[in-house]
C-alpha positions, -999 to 999 in steps of 0.1 A, spaced: -487 346 638 -519 362 627 -546 331 628 -572 345 605 -543 352 580 -531 314 584 -564 300 583 -572 315 551 -537 305 537 -549 270 547 -580 275 532 -568 287 499 -542 263 496 -565 235 497 -593 250 473 -569 260 448 -542 229 449 -566 200 459 -600 213 453 -614 211 488 -641 237 495 -657 254 525 -624 245 547 -627 260 584 -620 251 619 -637 268 649 -612 290 667 -588 279 691 -582 248 673 -546 238 653 -543 254 619 -521 229 599 -493 239 574 -505 224 543 -471 218 527 -453 201 556 -487 178 557 -486 171 521 -447 162 522 -455 136 549 -482 121 526 -459 120 495 -433 102 520 -460 77 529 -466 73 494 -429 63 490 -434 36 511 -466 20 493 -451 11 463 -466 -17 436 -452 -30 406 -459 -14 371 -439 -20 341 -410 -41 336 -374 -39 348 -390 -40 384 -403 -3 380 -430 8 408 -452 34 416 -474 45 447 -506 25 453 -535 46 446 -573 38 453 -596 34 482 -583 -2 485 -552 17 500 -566 22 540 -548 47 560 -553 55 600 -550 90 609 -545 90 645 -556 126 658 -574 140 628 -583 172 647 -609 197 634 -593 199 600 -592 163 591 -561 178 567 -543 143 562 -572 123 548 -581 151 525 -545 153 510 -542 113 507 -575 113 492 -569 142 467 -535 131 455 -539 95 457 -572 85 463 -568 65 494 -594 60 521 -592 67 556 -601 60 594 -597 89 614 -596 93 649 -596 119 678 -603 124 714 -623 153 707 -661 149 694 -662 186 686 -632 183 665 -647 152 648 -680 169 644 -663 198 622 -642 172 602 -676 157 594 -688 189 579 -660 197 556 -660 160 545 -701 168 540 -693 201 521 -668 182 496 -690 149 493 -664 129 508 -683 114 538 -680 78 520 -641 77 521 -634 88 557 -648 69 585 -644 94 616 -640 76 654 -640 86 684 -614 77 708 -628 73 743 -596 66 760 -569 90 755 -544 69 772 -549 48 742 -538 49 703 -552 20 684 -575 -2 711 -607 13 709 -604 26 672 -591 -3 650 -620 -33 651 -607 -67 653 -602 -77 615 -594 -44 607 -561 -39 586 -543 -5 575 -517 3 550 -504 29 575 -510 52 602 -506 90 598 -504 109 631 -490 144 641 -486 139 681 -490 164 707 -456 181 711 -459 193 746 -462 175 786 -488 203 795 -501 238 785 -473 253 812 -446 232 790 -459 254 759 -461 286 774 -426 283 786 -415 269 751 -434 301 738 -416 326 760 -379 308 752 -389 311 715 -396 349 721 -362 351 736 -344 338 706 -362 357 685 -354 390 704 -387 398 707 -398 392 746 -397 427 750 -425 436 724 -454 412 733 -467 389 756 -433 369 761 -455 336 768 -480 339 741 -479 309 715 -475 318 678 -504 291 673 -535 280 682 -547 247 695 -569 229 719 -554 211 752 -561 178 735 -538 189 705 -509 202 719 -504 178 753 -505 148 766 -489 124 795 -449 124 785 -457 151 756 -445 138 722 -415 111 733 -444 98 754 -471 96 731 -448 77 704 -436 54 730 -471 45 739 -477 39 703 -448 17 695 -460 -6 726 -495 -9 714 -478 -15 679 -462 -45 692 -492 -59 706 -498 -91 683 -533 -80 673 -522 -46 660 -488 -55 651 -507 -76 621 -532 -49 613 -507 -26 599 -480 -23 572 -462 9 580 -464 27 615 -457 63 614 -458 96 631 -443 129 624 -416 139 646 -406 174 657 -383 171 684 
């Protein structure tokens, strides 16, 4: 995959469909696919319905009173941007990488959206909610694209297997990934399954169980 072309496509889609200007991420960071991320946001909107009119009809809840938590927002702040533009939601957006948060801050400032998204550093990578959600704070939902791999070595093996299935192992580096991403974006203890299990365990604690209506994560495996 041509990473420059992928970033330009993402930047163009965000500008054309969502009026997001100046979207850029540093080299080596994960570039999110807009259609897949938008589908996730629309799925959450289907879950957060409010009564509208007679006969029990309902519509997605809209406006800044709907507060979501984006776990691992990355350098592109993609879920918050889409949720803001599509439904007017507000967000808490966390990440373990301060450089990623700094870049997201620049994107938000470029679009005058700083007041809509609270960027928070997760100082402990083994935690999901603790250290991010404050006492008494409540959110309507969580959104998350968990790290998929257990290690960078696991990521390289997965890439090699993918190239073999495509019959292209002889045409380029068989361990080259067809995507970018920092280690914190791609890997964590236990991979995707480990991350979601930790998320489930933390969400079951009384403090956090009562602080969110819909816990969710984008599952790839």
